[in-house]
C-alpha positions in Angstrom: 16.4 9.3 18.6 20.2 9.2 18.1 20.1 5.7 16.7 17.3 6.6 14.2 19.4 9.6 13.1 22.4 7.4 12.6 20.4 4.9 10.6 19.1 7.8 8.5 22.6 9.0 7.7 23.7 5.4 6.8 20.7 5.0 4.5 21.4 8.3 2.7 25.0 7.4 2.2 24.1 4.0 0.7 21.4 5.5 -1.4 23.8 8.1 -2.8 26.4 5.5 -3.6 23.8 3.2 -5.2 22.5 6.0 -7.3 26.0 6.7 -8.6 26.5 3.0 -9.5 23.1 3.1 -11.3 24.4 6.0 -13.5 27.5 4.0 -14.3 25.6 0.9 -15.2 23.3 2.8 -17.5 26.3 4.4 -19.3 28.1 1.0 -19.7 28.4 -0.5 -23.2 26.9 -3.8 -22.1 23.8 -2.1 -20.8 23.4 0.0 -23.9 23.8 -3.1 -26.1 21.3 -5.1 -24.0 18.6 -2.4 -24.5 18.7 -2.9 -28.3 18.0 -6.6 -28.1 14.5 -8.1 -28.1 13.1 -9.2 -24.7 13.2 -12.9 -25.6 16.9 -12.9 -26.5 19.0 -14.9 -24.1 22.0 -12.6 -24.5 19.9 -9.6 -23.2 19.8 -11.0 -19.6 23.5 -11.9 -19.7 24.5 -8.4 -20.8 22.4 -6.8 -18.1 24.1 -9.0 -15.5 27.5 -8.2 -16.9 26.8 -4.4 -16.6 25.7 -4.8 -13.0 28.8 -6.9 -12.1 31.1 -4.5 -13.9 30.2 -1.6 -11.6 29.4 -3.7 -8.4 25.7 -2.9 -8.3 24.2 -5.7 -6.1 22.9 -6.1 -2.6 26.0 -7.8 -1.3 28.2 -5.1 -2.9 26.4 -2.5 -0.9 26.9 -4.7 2.2 30.6 -4.5 1.6 30.3 -0.7 1.1 28.6 -0.2 4.4 30.8 -2.6 6.5 33.6 0.0 7.2 30.9 2.3 8.7 30.7 -0.1 11.7 34.2 1.0 12.7 33.2 4.7 13.0 31.0 6.5 15.4 28.0 4.9 13.6 29.1 1.6 15.0 28.5 2.9 18.5 24.8 3.2 17.7 24.1 0.5 15.0 25.1 -3.1 14.8 26.4 -4.8 11.6 23.0 -6.5 10.8 21.2 -3.2 11.0 23.8 -1.6 8.7 23.3 -4.4 6.2 19.5 -4.0 6.3 19.8 -0.2 5.6 22.0 -1.0 2.7 19.5 -3.5 1.4 16.8 -0.9 1.6 18.9 1.5 -0.4 19.7 -1.1 -3.0 15.9 -1.8 -3.4 15.2 1.8 -4.0 18.1 2.3 -6.5 17.2 -1.0 -8.3 13.7 0.3 -9.0 15.3 3.3 -10.5 17.5 1.1 -12.8 14.7 -1.1 -14.0 12.4 1.8 -14.7 9.7 1.4 -12.1 10.7 4.6 -10.4 11.8 8.0 -11.7 14.0 9.1 -8.8 15.1 8.1 -5.3 14.2 10.0 -2.2 16.7 10.8 0.5 15.5 11.0 4.1 15.5 14.4 5.7 15.9 15.1 9.4 13.5 13.1 11.6 12.0 11.4 8.5 13.3 7.9 9.2 10.9 6.2 11.6 11.9 2.5 11.3 15.0 0.3 11.9 15.1 -3.5 11.7 17.4 -6.4 12.0 17.9 -9.6 10.0 17.7 -12.3 12.7 16.6 -12.6 16.3 20.0 -14.0 17.4 22.0 -10.8 17.3 21.5 -7.1 16.9 17.9 -6.1 17.6 16.5 -9.0 19.6 13.2 -9.9 21.3 13.8 -11.5 24.7 10.4 -12.7 25.9 9.1 -9.4 27.3 11.6 -6.8 26.2 13.9 -5.7 23.3 17.7 -5.6 23.6 19.9 -3.7 21.2 23.6 -2.9 21.9 23.1 -2.3 25.6 19.7 -0.7 25.2 16.9 -2.5 27.0 13.3 -1.6 26.0 10.6 -3.2 28.2 7.3 -3.9 26.4 3.8 -3.2 27.5 1.8 -6.4 26.9 -1.8 -7.2 27.4 -2.2 -10.8 28.5 -5.9 -10.8 27.6 -5.3 -10.1 23.9 -5.6 -13.4 22.0 -3.9 -12.0 18.8 -0.9 -10.9 20.9 -0.7 -14.2 22.7 -0.8 -16.1 19.3 2.0 -14.0 17.9 4.3 -14.3 20.9 3.9 -18.1 20.8 5.3 -18.2 17.2 9.1 -18.2 16.5 10.4 -14.6 15.9 12.4 -14.1 12.7 13.5 -10.5 13.3 12.4 -7.3 15.1 11.5 -3.9 13.7 11.4 -0.8 15.8 8.9 1.8 14.7 8.4 5.4 15.8 4.9 6.9 15.4 4.3 10.6 15.8 1.1 11.4 17.7 0.8 15.1 17.5 3.9 16.6 19.0 4.8 13.4 20.8 6.5 10.2 19.7 5.8 6.6 20.7 7.9 3.6 19.9 6.6 0.2 19.0 8.3 -3.2 18.5 6.9 -5.2 15.5 7.8 -8.9 15.7 8.0 -10.6 12.3 7.1 -14.2 13.1 6.9 -17.4 11.2 3.7 -19.4 11.0 0.0 -18.6 10.2 -1.8 -15.5 11.3 -4.5 -15.7 14.0 -8.1 -15.8 12.9 -10.8 -14.7 15.3 -13.7 -17.1 15.7 -16.3 -14.6 14.5 -14.5 -14.1 11.2 -15.5 -17.3 9.5 -15.3 -17.9 5.8 -18.5 -18.5 3.9 -19.2 -20.7 0.9 -20.2 -19.9 -2.7 -19.2 -17.5 -5.5 -19.4 -13.7 -4.7 -19.5 -11.0 -7.4 -18.0 -7.6 -6.6 -18.2 -4.3 -8.5 -15.9 -1.6 -7.2 -16.3 2.1 -8.0 -14.2 5.1 -7.0 -16.3 5.6 -3.8 -18.8 2.7 -3.7 -18.8 -1.1 -3.6 -21.5 -3.5 -4.7 -21.5 -7.2 -3.5 -23.9 -9.9 -4.6 -24.0 -13.5 -3.4 -26.6 -16.2 -3.8 -28.7 -14.9 -0.9 -27.6 -11.4 0.0 -26.7 -8.1 -1.6 -24.7 -5.1 -0.3 -24.3 -1.6 -1.8 -22.5 1.0 0.4 -20.0 3.8 0.1 -16.3 3.3 0.9 -15.1 4.6 4.2 -18.0 7.1 5.0 -16.3 7.7 8.4 -13.4 9.6 6.9 -15.5 12.5 5.5 -15.5 14.7 8.7 -11.7 14.4 9.2 -11.1 15.2 5.5 -13.0 18.5 5.9 -11.0 19.4 8.9 -7.8 18.6 7.0 -8.7 20.9 4.1 -9.3 23.8 6.6 -5.9 23.1 8.2 -4.2 23.0 4.8 -5.5 26.5 4.0 -4.3 27.7 7.4 -0.9 26.2 6.9 -0.6 27.8 3.4 -1.4 31.3 4.9 1.3 30.8 7.5 3.8 29.7 4.9 3.1 32.7 2.8 3.3 35.1 5.7 6.7 33.7 6.9 8.2 33.6 3.4 6.9 36.5 1.3 10.1 36.7 -0.7 9.6 33.1 -2.1 6.4 34.1 -4.0 6.0 36.3 -7.1 3.5 39.1 -7.5 0.9 36.6 -8.7 1.3 34.5 -5.5 3.2 31.6 -7.2 6.3 30.0 -5.8 9.4 31.3 -7.4 11.7 28.9 -9.3 15.1 28.0 -8.0 16.6 27.2 -4.6 14.9 28.9 -1.7 15.2 29.0 2.1 11.9 28.5 4.0 11.4 30.0 7.4 9.1 27.9 9.7 7.7 29.6 12.8 6.7 27.8 16.1 3.0 28.2 15.4 3.5 26.7 11.9 5.3 23.7 13.5 2.3 23.2 15.8 -0.1 23.4 12.8 2.0 20.8 10.9 1.9 18.5 13.9 -1.9 18.8 14.0 -2.1 18.1 10.3 0.2 15.0 10.8 -2.2 13.8 13.5 -5.2 14.2 11.3 -3.5 12.2 8.5 -2.7 9.5 11.1 -6.3 9.3 12.2 -7.6 9.2 8.6 -5.3 6.3 7.9 -6.4 4.4 11.0 -10.1 5.1 10.3 -9.7 4.0 6.7 -7.9 0.8 7.7 -10.5 -0.1 10.3 -13.4 0.5 7.9 -11.7 -1.6 5.2 -11.1 -4.4 7.6 -14.8 -4.4 8.8 -16.0 -4.4 5.2 -13.6 -7.1 4.1 -14.7 -9.5 6.9 -18.4 -8.8 5.9 -17.6 -9.9 2.4 -15.6 -12.9 3.5 -18.6 -14.2 5.5 -20.6 -14.4 2.3 -18.5 -16.9 0.3 -15.1 -18.3 -0.5 -14.7 -17.3 -4.2 -14.6 -13.6 -5.0 -14.8 -12.5 -8.7 -14.1 -8.9 -9.5 -12.8 -6.9 -12.4 -9.0 -6.2 -12.7 -8.9 -2.4 -12.7 -6.2 0.2 -12.8 -6.5 2.2 -9.6 -3.6 4.4 -10.6 -5.7 5.6 -13.6 -8.6 6.3 -11.2 -6.2 8.6 -9.2 -5.7 10.8 -12.3 -9.5 10.8 -13.0 -11.1 11.1 -9.6 -8.3 12.5 -7.5 -9.4 13.2 -3.9 -12.1 10.6 -3.8 -9.5 7.8 -4.5 -7.2 9.4 -1.9 -9.9 9.2 0.8 -11.6 5.9 -0.1 -8.6 3.9 -1.4 -10.4 1.1 -3.2 -7.1 -0.5 -4.3 -6.0 -0.8 -0.7 -9.3 -2.5 0.1 -8.8 -5.1 -2.7 -5.3 -5.7 -1.4 -6.7 -6.2 2.1 -9.4 -8.5 0.9 -6.9 -10.6 -1.1 -4.6 -11.0 1.9 -7.5 -12.0 4.2 -9.0 -14.4 1.7 -5.6 -16.0 1.0 -5.0 -16.6 4.7 -8.5 -18.1 5.2 -8.4 -20.4 2.2 -10.5 -18.3 -0.2 -9.8 -17.4 -3.8 -9.7 -14.1 -5.7 -10.6 -14.3 -9.4 -9.6 -11.3 -11.5 -11.9 -10.7 -14.5 -10.7 -9.0 -17.7 -13.1 -5.9 -18.0 -12.6 -5.5 -21.7 -13.8 -9.1 -22.4 -16.6 -9.2 -19.8 -18.1 -5.7 -20.3 -20.2 -6.2 -17.2 -21.5 -2.6 -17.0 -22.7 -2.7 -20.6 -24.2 -6.3 -20.8 -27.6 -7.6 -19.7 -28.2 -11.1 -18.6 -30.3 -11.7 -21.8 -27.2 -11.1 -23.9 -28.0 -7.6 -25.1 -25.0 -5.2 -25.0 -25.5 -1.4 -24.7 -22.9 1.2 -23.9 -23.9 3.4 -20.9 -22.6 6.8 -19.8 -21.1 7.2 -16.4 -24.1 9.3 -15.3 -26.5 6.4 -16.0 -26.7 4.7 -12.6 -29.7 2.4 -13.4 -29.7 -0.6 -15.7 -32.8 -1.0 -17.8 -33.4 -3.4 -20.7 -36.3 -4.2 -23.0 -36.2 -7.8 -21.6 -37.6 -6.4 -18.4 -34.5 -6.4 -16.3 -34.2 -3.3 -14.0 -31.7 -2.8 -11.2 -29.1 -0.5 -9.8 -26.1 -0.5 -12.2 -23.4 -1.5 -9.8 -25.5 -4.2 -8.2 -26.3 -5.6 -11.6 -22.6 -5.7 -12.6 -21.8 -7.5 -9.4 -24.6 -10.0 -10.1 -23.1 -10.7 -13.6 -19.6 -11.1 -12.1 -20.8 -14.2 -10.3 -21.4 -15.9 -13.6 -18.2 -15.0 -15.4 -16.0 -18.0 -16.4 -12.6 -17.5 -14.6 -10.5 -18.8 -17.6 -12.1 -16.8 -20.4 -13.6 -13.8 -18.6 -16.8 -14.4 -20.5 -20.3 -14.8 -19.2 -21.6 -18.3 -18.7 -24.9 -18.2 -20.6 -26.0 -21.6 -19.3 -25.8 -20.6 -15.7 -27.5 -17.3 -16.3 -30.4 -19.0 -18.1 -31.0 -21.2 -15.1 -31.0 -18.2 -12.7 -33.4 -16.2 -14.8 -34.2 -12.5 -14.3 -32.4 -11.3 -11.2 -34.2 -9.5 -8.3 -31.6 -7.3 -6.7 -32.2 -5.3 -3.5 -29.5 -3.4 -1.8 -29.3 -4.4 1.8 -27.1 -3.7 4.8 -25.6 -6.9 6.1 
C-alpha cells in the first residue's frame, strides 16, 4: 500500500510539471507559428519540435525531472526504473493534451493508483521463477501447475513485471502480470476456420453469415441482471449522498456550483464498495461473453469483413446500451484474436457499400431504423441485419463496393438465424 501511494505522488508531481510545460509550449512563438502552416509544410514539424525542445517537453526530460526524487523518502519505496516509468506515463497523458486528443489530464486521488511496473526484468521489480522481488520485498506467487496457459507464459522470456491491485468488495488482492516476448498460447479447441465471413454489428446485436452457417444473437445477454442491480444501488447511493450533504444542494435538488466538501459515512463507503464489486463483475462477464462469441466467429472463417463504424457516435445516440454491450470492445477483441491466429479483418466503408439499403439484385432503398426486415420486389426477404452480413461477404476489400459477379453466382440468399 505504501509503495502504491508513493508511486501515486510521483505520478501526480510529474503530471503537474508536464502540464506546466505543455502550457509553455503552447504559448511559444514557434508553436503559434507552426499552427498557421499547412499540414504538408516541412517547416511545420520542425517548428513543433523546436517548441518542445525549448521548454524541455519530452520523455527523457521528465526522466531527468524525476531522478532527484530517488534521493528522497520516495527512493526508500521506489527504484529508479519505476520512477522513470511513472514519468513516462505522465508524459503520455500530457502529450495527448498537447496534440489535442485529450481535453485535460486527471490526477490520481488517494487509493486510485492500482498499478506499478518496471522497465526490465534485470533490476527493480523482478520475476524470479516463482516469486517477485522488489527492493527487499519478496512476494511469493500462487501458481497452478495444471494450467497450460500459465505454463506457456512462464516458459517465455519475461520483459518486465507489472503489479496490479484489484479491489474485490472491501478487500484488495494483488497480482503480478508478466509481460513476455513470444506468441500467445492458443487452445486446441480454438481453431481458425476457412472462408470469408460477413458481420453486421448493431448497438446490442450481432449478425454473422458464412458460406454454411448464420448467427444472430444479442451482445452480452448475461450482463442484464447485474445492470438492474447496479441501477438500484446507484439510487441508494444518491439518497445517502443527499442525506449526508444537504447543504451542497439547492432548493430544487441540484448540486450547487463552486467548491464543496462532501461528507461520506461508513454505510456510504460500504455501498460504494458494493457498487465497485458489481462494476467489476459486469466487466468480467462482458469480457467472458465477448471472448466466447469471438471464438465462435473465428471458427467459421479466416477473413472477416465488417463496416468501419464510429462507436463513439453510438455512445451519444444509444447511451446505456453501448455501455453494457460494448460492441467496439468486441471488435477490438476479435481483431486481436484474428491477428494472432493468422486471420484478416477487412474494414468496409459504410458510405460506399450501403449494406443496409442495398439488395443483392442491385436495388437501393433507404430504410428507417424501425424496419427490421428486408423485403424487395425481386423476392428477397430476410432479417435486415442478417441480410447486411450476407452482403458484407461479397464486398470488394479495395473499393468497398459489392461484387455483382459473385452475387449473381450465389443467387437469392436463404438466411436462417441459427445458434452455433
